[in-house]
PAZAMI-517279 format. One record per residue (C-alpha): x, z, y. Coordinates in Angstrom, 1 decimal, padded with zeros to 4 digits. Layout:
N
       X       Z       Y
       X       Z       Y
...
// end
This chain:
401
       X       Z       Y
  -027.1  -050.0  -048.0
  -028.6  -048.3  -044.9
  -025.1  -047.4  -043.7
  -023.9  -051.0  -044.1
  -026.9  -052.4  -042.4
  -026.5  -050.1  -039.5
  -022.9  -051.1  -039.0
  -023.7  -054.7  -039.4
  -026.2  -054.6  -036.6
  -023.3  -054.0  -034.2
  -021.9  -057.4  -035.1
  -025.0  -059.6  -034.6
  -024.2  -062.9  -033.1
  -025.4  -063.1  -029.5
  -026.9  -066.5  -028.8
  -027.3  -068.0  -025.4
  -029.2  -071.2  -024.8
  -027.5  -073.1  -022.0
  -028.7  -071.6  -018.7
  -031.9  -070.2  -020.1
  -030.8  -066.7  -019.4
  -031.2  -064.5  -016.3
  -027.9  -064.7  -014.4
  -026.4  -061.4  -013.6
  -025.9  -060.4  -009.9
  -022.3  -061.3  -010.3
  -023.0  -065.1  -009.9
  -023.6  -065.4  -006.2
  -022.3  -067.9  -003.6
  -018.8  -066.9  -002.6
  -018.1  -066.4   001.1
  -014.9  -068.5   000.8
  -014.2  -071.2  -001.7
  -011.1  -070.5  -003.7
  -008.6  -073.3  -004.5
  -010.0  -075.5  -007.3
  -007.9  -075.2  -010.5
  -006.2  -078.4  -011.8
  -008.2  -078.4  -015.0
  -011.5  -077.2  -013.4
  -014.5  -076.7  -015.6
  -017.3  -079.1  -015.0
  -020.8  -077.6  -015.6
  -023.5  -079.8  -016.8
  -027.0  -080.1  -015.2
  -025.5  -079.4  -011.8
  -025.1  -075.8  -012.7
  -022.4  -073.3  -011.9
  -022.7  -070.9  -014.8
  -023.2  -070.9  -018.5
  -023.7  -068.4  -021.3
  -021.8  -069.2  -024.5
  -023.2  -068.4  -028.0
  -020.5  -066.0  -028.9
  -019.7  -064.4  -032.2
  -017.9  -061.1  -032.3
  -015.9  -060.2  -035.4
  -015.0  -056.7  -034.8
  -013.9  -057.0  -031.1
  -012.4  -060.5  -031.5
  -014.5  -063.1  -029.7
  -015.3  -066.6  -031.1
  -017.1  -069.3  -029.2
  -018.2  -072.8  -030.5
  -016.5  -075.8  -028.9
  -016.6  -079.5  -029.4
  -013.4  -081.5  -029.1
  -013.8  -085.1  -027.9
  -017.5  -085.0  -029.0
  -016.7  -083.8  -032.6
  -018.8  -081.3  -034.5
  -018.4  -077.8  -033.1
  -015.7  -075.4  -034.4
  -015.4  -071.7  -033.7
  -012.4  -070.9  -031.5
  -011.0  -067.4  -030.9
  -010.5  -066.4  -027.3
  -006.8  -065.6  -026.8
  -005.3  -064.6  -023.4
  -001.8  -064.8  -024.9
  -002.0  -068.4  -025.9
  -000.7  -070.7  -023.1
  -002.8  -073.7  -024.2
  -005.8  -074.2  -026.4
  -005.3  -075.6  -029.9
  -007.0  -076.5  -033.2
  -006.1  -075.8  -036.7
  -004.6  -078.9  -038.3
  -006.9  -078.7  -041.4
  -009.9  -078.4  -039.2
  -008.7  -081.3  -037.1
  -008.4  -083.4  -040.3
  -011.9  -082.4  -041.4
  -013.3  -083.6  -038.1
  -011.1  -086.8  -037.9
  -009.4  -085.6  -034.7
  -006.0  -087.3  -034.3
  -003.1  -085.6  -032.7
  -003.6  -086.3  -029.0
  -001.9  -085.4  -025.8
  -005.2  -084.8  -024.0
  -008.8  -083.7  -025.0
  -012.1  -082.9  -023.5
  -013.4  -079.5  -024.6
  -017.1  -078.8  -024.4
  -018.2  -075.2  -024.6
  -022.0  -075.2  -024.6
  -022.5  -077.3  -021.5
  -019.1  -076.7  -019.8
  -016.6  -079.6  -020.0
  -012.9  -079.1  -019.5
  -010.3  -081.8  -019.5
  -007.1  -080.5  -021.1
  -003.9  -082.4  -020.4
  -002.3  -081.0  -023.6
  -004.2  -080.0  -026.8
  -002.1  -078.9  -029.8
  -002.7  -078.6  -033.5
  -001.4  -075.2  -034.6
  -002.2  -073.3  -037.8
  -003.5  -069.7  -037.7
  -001.0  -068.2  -040.2
  -002.6  -065.3  -042.1
  -005.4  -065.1  -039.6
  -008.2  -065.1  -042.2
  -006.4  -062.5  -044.4
  -006.0  -060.0  -041.6
  -009.3  -060.7  -039.7
  -011.6  -061.6  -042.6
  -012.8  -064.7  -040.9
  -011.7  -068.3  -041.2
  -009.5  -069.7  -038.4
  -010.4  -073.0  -036.7
  -008.8  -072.9  -033.3
  -007.8  -071.0  -030.2
  -009.1  -071.0  -026.6
  -006.1  -070.3  -024.4
  -005.2  -069.7  -020.8
  -005.7  -073.4  -019.9
  -009.4  -072.6  -020.3
  -009.3  -069.1  -018.8
  -007.7  -070.7  -015.7
  -010.4  -073.3  -015.3
  -013.3  -070.9  -014.7
  -014.2  -067.2  -014.2
  -014.6  -065.8  -017.7
  -016.9  -062.7  -018.3
  -016.5  -061.0  -021.6
  -019.3  -058.5  -022.1
  -018.3  -056.3  -025.0
  -021.4  -054.1  -024.7
  -023.9  -056.9  -025.0
  -021.5  -059.1  -027.0
  -021.8  -062.1  -024.8
  -019.5  -064.5  -022.9
  -020.3  -066.2  -019.6
  -018.4  -068.8  -017.6
  -018.7  -069.3  -013.9
  -017.6  -071.9  -011.4
  -015.0  -070.1  -009.3
  -016.2  -071.7  -006.1
  -019.7  -070.3  -006.7
  -018.8  -066.9  -008.0
  -018.7  -063.5  -006.3
  -018.8  -060.2  -008.1
  -021.3  -057.7  -006.6
  -021.1  -054.8  -009.0
  -019.6  -051.3  -008.4
  -016.2  -051.9  -010.1
  -013.2  -053.0  -008.1
  -011.0  -055.9  -008.9
  -007.4  -055.1  -010.1
  -004.6  -057.5  -009.3
  -003.2  -059.8  -012.1
   000.2  -061.2  -012.3
   001.4  -063.6  -014.9
   004.4  -064.0  -017.3
   004.8  -067.3  -019.2
   001.1  -067.9  -018.4
  -000.1  -064.6  -019.8
  -002.0  -062.1  -017.6
  -000.4  -058.8  -016.7
  -002.0  -055.6  -015.5
  -000.4  -052.4  -014.3
  -001.1  -049.2  -016.3
   000.5  -045.9  -017.2
   000.0  -043.4  -020.0
   001.0  -039.9  -021.0
   002.4  -038.8  -024.4
   003.8  -035.5  -025.5
   003.5  -034.1  -022.0
   005.6  -037.0  -020.6
   004.3  -039.8  -018.3
   005.4  -043.3  -019.0
   005.3  -044.2  -015.3
   003.4  -047.3  -014.2
   004.4  -050.5  -016.0
   003.1  -054.0  -016.7
   001.1  -054.7  -019.8
   000.1  -058.1  -021.2
  -003.7  -058.4  -021.6
  -004.3  -059.6  -025.2
  -007.8  -060.4  -026.4
  -006.7  -060.8  -030.0
  -004.9  -057.4  -030.3
  -007.3  -055.1  -032.2
  -005.3  -052.0  -031.1
  -005.9  -050.3  -027.8
  -002.3  -050.5  -026.8
   001.1  -051.6  -028.2
   004.3  -050.3  -026.6
   007.5  -052.2  -027.0
   010.4  -050.6  -028.8
   012.7  -051.3  -025.8
   010.3  -049.5  -023.4
   009.7  -046.6  -025.8
   013.5  -046.0  -026.2
   014.2  -046.3  -022.5
   011.6  -043.6  -021.8
   012.4  -041.5  -024.9
   008.7  -041.7  -025.9
   009.2  -041.3  -029.6
   011.3  -038.2  -029.1
   008.3  -036.4  -027.6
   007.3  -035.0  -031.1
   004.5  -037.4  -031.4
   002.7  -037.4  -034.8
   002.8  -041.0  -036.1
   001.5  -043.0  -039.1
   002.9  -046.4  -040.1
   000.8  -049.6  -040.1
   001.6  -052.7  -042.2
   002.4  -056.1  -040.5
  -000.9  -057.8  -039.6
  -002.9  -054.6  -039.2
  -004.7  -054.2  -035.8
  -003.4  -057.7  -034.8
   000.2  -056.4  -034.7
   002.7  -059.0  -036.1
   005.5  -056.7  -037.4
   006.0  -053.1  -038.5
   004.8  -050.4  -036.2
   003.7  -046.8  -036.1
   000.5  -045.4  -034.5
   000.3  -042.3  -032.4
  -002.4  -040.7  -030.3
  -001.6  -040.6  -026.6
  -002.9  -037.9  -024.2
  -004.4  -040.6  -021.9
  -004.0  -044.0  -020.4
  -004.8  -044.9  -016.8
  -005.7  -048.4  -015.7
  -006.6  -048.6  -012.0
  -009.2  -045.9  -011.4
  -010.0  -045.4  -015.1
  -008.4  -042.6  -017.1
  -009.2  -042.8  -020.9
  -008.4  -039.7  -023.0
  -006.8  -039.9  -026.4
  -006.3  -043.6  -027.0
  -004.4  -044.8  -030.0
  -001.1  -046.6  -029.3
   001.1  -048.7  -031.6
   004.8  -048.4  -031.1
   006.4  -051.7  -032.2
   009.5  -051.7  -034.3
   010.3  -055.4  -033.5
   010.3  -057.8  -030.6
   007.2  -058.4  -028.6
   006.2  -061.1  -026.1
   007.6  -060.2  -022.7
   010.6  -058.3  -024.0
   012.7  -060.5  -021.7
   011.1  -058.8  -018.7
   012.2  -055.2  -018.3
   009.0  -054.4  -016.3
   006.7  -055.3  -019.2
   006.0  -052.3  -021.4
   003.8  -053.9  -024.1
   000.2  -055.1  -024.5
  -003.3  -053.8  -023.8
  -005.9  -054.9  -026.5
  -009.5  -054.9  -027.4
  -009.5  -051.2  -028.3
  -009.5  -050.8  -024.5
  -011.6  -053.9  -023.5
  -014.5  -052.9  -025.8
  -015.3  -050.1  -023.2
  -015.9  -052.6  -020.4
  -017.3  -055.9  -019.3
  -014.0  -057.7  -018.6
  -014.1  -060.4  -016.0
  -011.0  -062.6  -015.8
  -010.7  -064.5  -012.5
  -007.4  -066.3  -012.7
  -008.1  -068.3  -009.5
  -008.2  -065.1  -007.4
  -005.6  -063.5  -009.7
  -008.0  -060.6  -010.4
  -009.4  -058.8  -013.4
  -012.6  -056.6  -013.1
  -013.2  -053.8  -015.6
  -016.9  -052.7  -015.4
  -017.5  -049.7  -017.8
  -020.2  -050.0  -020.5
  -021.8  -047.5  -022.8
  -018.7  -047.2  -024.9
  -016.5  -046.1  -022.0
  -016.0  -042.6  -023.3
  -016.2  -043.3  -027.0
  -013.5  -041.9  -029.3
  -010.6  -044.1  -030.4
  -010.6  -043.6  -034.2
  -007.7  -044.4  -036.5
  -008.0  -045.5  -040.2
  -008.6  -042.3  -042.2
  -008.1  -043.7  -045.7
  -004.5  -044.7  -045.7
  -005.5  -048.0  -047.3
  -004.4  -051.3  -045.9
  -006.5  -054.3  -046.8
  -006.3  -058.1  -046.7
  -009.2  -060.6  -047.2
  -009.2  -063.7  -049.4
  -011.4  -065.8  -051.6
  -014.7  -067.4  -050.9
  -016.1  -066.4  -047.5
  -013.2  -063.9  -047.3
  -015.1  -061.4  -049.5
  -012.2  -060.4  -051.7
  -010.6  -057.2  -050.3
  -007.2  -056.6  -051.7
  -005.2  -053.4  -051.2
  -001.8  -054.4  -049.6
  -000.5  -050.9  -049.0
  -001.5  -047.2  -049.7
   000.3  -044.7  -047.6
   001.6  -041.6  -049.4
  -000.2  -038.3  -048.7
  -003.4  -040.0  -047.5
  -007.0  -039.9  -049.0
  -006.5  -043.3  -050.6
  -003.3  -042.1  -052.3
  -004.8  -038.8  -053.4
  -007.7  -040.7  -055.0
  -005.4  -043.0  -057.0
  -005.9  -046.3  -055.1
  -002.9  -048.6  -055.8
  -001.4  -051.6  -054.2
  -003.0  -054.8  -055.7
  -006.3  -053.1  -056.3
  -009.4  -055.1  -055.3
  -012.4  -053.3  -053.8
  -015.5  -054.7  -055.5
  -018.0  -052.3  -053.9
  -018.2  -049.4  -051.5
  -021.0  -046.9  -052.6
  -023.9  -049.2  -053.5
  -022.8  -052.1  -051.4
  -021.1  -055.0  -053.2
  -018.1  -056.7  -051.6
  -020.3  -059.8  -051.2
  -022.6  -057.9  -048.9
  -019.7  -056.5  -046.8
  -017.0  -057.8  -044.5
  -013.4  -056.8  -044.0
  -014.3  -055.4  -040.5
  -017.2  -053.4  -041.9
  -015.0  -051.8  -044.6
  -012.4  -050.9  -042.0
  -015.1  -049.3  -039.9
  -016.3  -047.3  -042.8
  -012.8  -046.0  -043.4
  -012.7  -044.7  -039.8
  -015.6  -042.3  -040.3
  -014.1  -038.8  -040.5
  -015.4  -036.6  -043.4
  -017.3  -039.4  -045.1
  -016.9  -039.6  -048.9
  -017.1  -043.1  -050.5
  -017.3  -044.3  -054.1
  -015.0  -047.3  -054.5
  -015.5  -049.7  -057.3
  -012.0  -050.9  -058.0
  -010.9  -053.9  -060.1
  -007.4  -053.4  -061.5
  -005.7  -055.6  -064.2
  -009.0  -056.7  -065.6
  -010.5  -053.2  -065.7
  -013.1  -051.6  -063.5
  -012.5  -048.1  -062.1
  -014.6  -045.8  -059.9
  -012.6  -043.7  -057.4
  -013.9  -041.2  -054.8
  -012.1  -041.3  -051.4
  -012.9  -038.7  -048.7
  -011.9  -039.7  -045.2
  -009.9  -037.3  -043.0
  -008.1  -037.5  -039.8
  -004.5  -038.6  -040.0
  -003.7  -038.2  -036.3
// end
């Protein structure tokens, strides 16, 4: 129980109350006023900044939003979505008709969206362990400066005309492809450098990095004797089949991070039509920073936090899981990789994990179980439900990469 509680603390919801917080030094009057975006955010109470009551599920970020004065829904922040959208079932619950335009209110910030779609989040709950209600896309990111503080687990929005960063980090130039933000980076694997390339910034990709198959083959990266392990579709926010490998390092601007995990996709990725795009950078990297997206100035700022030098850990069980049931508390095994601790312990596809040590599934979450399975050397007693029977299996984690 102590272990579960300690991990759960890391996912406490950070609540903000309008502007009743002490603004960071980042929100100062700009020396020059940038061009106002077409769908500019309007801050209530004549303010120019707001802190949103964000919920972090793992490293994915959810914020409450009202659509046309409806009851609030939790929307995931997604920098790969061109426009914001709501789940059709959630829209029906709220009585929201299919409209061409909508007013989105995020805790005192109003944004008029010329296009607001209804789109389902297919398999979102199963892979994340949290229900899907909607997406905040780049139409919102382009309306204000967005500050994602992964260390404090908070989100702030600023009026671009009143914003000027005053910290020690330097802004890195953004470019865009199909509305998605791109940043230059390079990495080393097997003693070979990838060379600098463009990567899409993806706030819903749980992995640190995903490299396209086209880029990997062009640079002979998988021929560099990299040790890899497969991941199932949906794991780490990756849509198709992929393998995971540990890189020597990745460099983004002035920051060099040693030993990041990278997924090598075995299918198409967004941006494959652009030969300069190598893949995507995800929240496995972002969690080490306060990330400030300033689309108006076409800049992203990466300000290191206390996790900057933390280790990037892979799953050490070999067990792939999906969530279902009431409150997403049923954890079903979807795959067990051969030669891994899960396989050695006798875990099978279709098993349901009813408890880990003394913690029942009802007291856990999919993200917490996955975090437990990344703790090298830890030995867990799994209570397994299989074909109407209950089994107890002991699984000892070990490094697979």
